[in-house]
C-alpha positions as CSV (number, residue, x, y, z in Angstrom):
1,M,129.6,84.6,90.9
2,H,125.9,83.7,90.5
3,G,123.6,85.9,92.6
4,S,126.2,88.3,93.7
5,F,125.9,92.1,93.8
6,S,128.9,93.2,91.8
7,V,130.3,96.0,89.7
8,G,132.5,94.7,86.8
9,K,134.5,91.9,88.3
10,S,134.6,93.1,91.9
11,T,132.0,92.0,94.4
12,I,130.6,94.8,96.6
13,L,129.2,92.6,99.4
14,S,131.1,90.0,101.4
15,R,130.5,86.3,101.4
16,H,130.5,86.2,105.2
17,P,126.9,86.7,106.4
18,I,127.6,89.2,109.3
19,K,130.0,91.2,107.3
20,R,127.6,91.3,104.4
21,G,124.9,92.5,106.8
22,V,127.1,95.3,108.0
23,E,127.9,96.3,104.4
24,A,124.2,96.2,103.4
25,G,123.3,98.4,106.4
26,L,126.0,100.9,105.5
27,L,124.9,101.1,101.9
28,A,121.2,101.3,102.8
29,S,121.9,104.2,105.2
30,V,122.7,106.5,102.3
31,P,119.4,106.5,100.4
32,Q,117.7,106.6,103.8
33,V,119.2,110.0,104.5
34,L,118.7,111.2,100.9
35,L,115.0,110.3,101.0
36,A,114.5,112.0,104.4
37,K,116.2,115.2,103.1
38,A,114.0,115.1,100.0
39,E,110.9,114.7,102.1
40,E,112.1,117.4,104.4
41,R,112.2,119.9,101.5
42,L,109.0,118.7,99.9
43,V,106.6,118.3,102.8
44,M,108.0,119.6,106.1
45,R,107.2,123.1,107.3
46,H,109.7,125.8,108.0
47,G,111.5,125.0,111.2
48,E,111.0,121.2,110.9
49,D,113.9,119.0,109.8
50,A,114.9,115.4,109.4
51,D,118.2,115.9,111.2
52,I,117.7,113.4,114.1
53,G,121.4,112.5,114.4
54,P,122.7,116.1,115.0
55,R,119.9,116.7,117.5
56,F,120.8,113.5,119.4
57,V,124.5,114.5,119.5
58,E,123.5,118.1,120.6
59,R,121.3,116.6,123.3
60,L,124.1,114.4,124.7
61,A,126.5,117.4,124.6
62,R,124.0,119.6,126.5
63,L,123.6,116.9,129.2
64,Q,127.3,117.0,129.7
65,R,127.3,120.8,129.5
66,W,129.6,120.7,126.5
67,R,129.4,123.2,123.7
68,L,130.0,121.6,120.3
69,R,131.1,123.4,117.1
70,E,128.7,122.8,114.2
71,D,131.2,120.7,112.2
72,T,131.9,118.5,115.3
73,K,128.2,118.0,115.9
74,W,127.7,116.8,112.3
75,L,130.8,114.6,112.3
76,A,129.7,112.9,115.5
77,A,126.2,112.5,114.1
78,S,127.6,110.9,111.0
79,A,129.6,108.5,113.0
80,F,126.5,107.6,115.1
81,H,124.4,107.2,111.9
82,F,126.9,104.8,110.3
83,G,127.5,102.9,113.5
84,Y,123.8,102.5,114.0
85,A,123.5,101.3,110.4
86,T,126.2,98.7,110.8
87,M,124.7,97.4,114.0
88,W,121.2,96.9,112.4
89,G,122.8,95.4,109.3
90,A,124.6,92.8,111.5
91,L,121.4,92.1,113.4
92,Y,119.5,91.6,110.2
93,A,122.1,89.1,109.1
94,L,121.6,87.1,112.3
95,A,117.9,87.2,112.0
96,Y,118.1,86.2,108.3
97,R,120.1,83.1,109.3
98,K,117.4,82.0,111.7
99,W,114.2,82.9,109.8
100,R,115.2,83.5,106.1
101,P,112.4,86.1,105.4
102,H,111.7,87.4,101.9
103,P,113.5,90.7,101.6
104,L,110.3,92.8,101.6
105,T,109.0,91.0,104.7
106,G,112.3,91.1,106.5
107,G,113.0,94.7,105.5
108,T,109.5,95.8,106.5
109,A,110.0,94.0,109.8
110,L,113.4,95.7,110.4
111,G,112.0,99.1,109.6
112,T,109.0,98.6,111.8
113,L,111.2,97.4,114.7
114,I,113.5,100.4,114.4
115,Y,110.6,102.8,114.3
116,A,108.9,101.0,117.3
117,I,112.0,101.3,119.5
118,T,112.9,104.8,118.5
119,F,109.8,107.0,117.9
120,P,106.8,106.1,120.1
121,H,106.4,107.8,123.5
122,W,108.5,105.0,125.0
123,G,111.1,105.1,122.2
124,G,114.8,106.0,122.6
125,A,114.6,109.2,120.5
126,V,111.7,110.5,122.6
127,L,113.1,109.4,126.0
128,S,116.4,111.0,125.2
129,G,114.8,114.3,124.3
130,T,116.0,114.1,120.7
131,E,112.5,113.8,119.2
132,R,109.2,115.1,120.5
133,P,106.5,112.6,121.5
134,P,104.2,111.5,118.7
135,H,101.2,113.6,119.8
136,K,103.4,116.7,119.5
137,R,104.7,115.9,116.0
138,S,103.0,116.9,112.7
139,W,101.9,114.2,110.3
140,R,104.7,115.5,108.1
141,Q,107.3,114.7,110.7
142,E,105.7,111.2,111.2
143,L,105.9,110.6,107.5
144,V,109.6,111.4,107.4
145,L,110.4,109.3,110.5
146,A,108.4,106.3,109.2
147,T,109.7,106.3,105.7
148,A,113.3,106.8,106.9
149,A,113.0,103.6,109.0
150,L,111.2,101.7,106.3
151,T,113.7,102.8,103.6
152,F,116.6,101.7,105.7
153,G,115.0,98.3,106.6
154,V,113.9,97.4,103.1
155,G,117.2,98.7,101.6
156,T,119.2,96.6,104.0
157,A,117.2,93.5,103.3
158,L,117.3,93.9,99.5
159,L,121.0,94.5,99.5
160,Y,121.7,91.6,101.9
161,G,119.7,89.3,99.6
162,R,121.7,90.5,96.6
163,G,125.0,89.3,98.2
164,P,127.1,86.4,97.0
165,A,126.0,82.8,97.7
166,R,125.6,82.3,101.5
167,D,128.4,80.5,103.2
168,H,126.0,77.8,104.5
169,D,124.6,77.4,100.9
170,E,128.0,76.8,99.4
171,P,127.9,73.0,99.4
172,A,124.5,73.0,97.7
173,R,125.7,75.5,95.1
174,R,128.8,73.4,94.4
175,A,126.7,70.2,94.0
176,G,124.5,72.1,91.5
177,E,127.5,73.3,89.5
178,R,128.9,69.7,89.4
179,A,125.5,68.4,88.2
180,A,125.4,71.0,85.4
């Protein structure tokens, strides 16, 4: 399979564009977390952390006056994280079909969009009480938030672009193979 992302003879990413977007989002969400945790250890101060998902789940539980065990909080945060990643991967696939951006452009746009709707004073993480407003966060926290969104966006776009030949490109690929 020319242009596919594969290991041995098995292809990792699907041929179907939306499914491939979901898969790319899931895969990209792993280095996003690893980089944020590395930055947390390298640059954040004692008491600061990159654990947005568990804070979000804890905030929702408090609003409902529920007490969550620590393992339940982290399990729910993981489910939210992967669900969020699949949603953004699918949305990237839809956007790709319309605009066909270069992966670095599309990925940067995706990361910027995620940051813009999540972390400014009007963003979901701030409005939900999960994250403090920008003027109350350190530059270190801003760095981690921005690089997490950018890492996910670019990772999703790069992985999506590494998938098998697009379904709508199939006739052109077959014509090229016949000509060769």
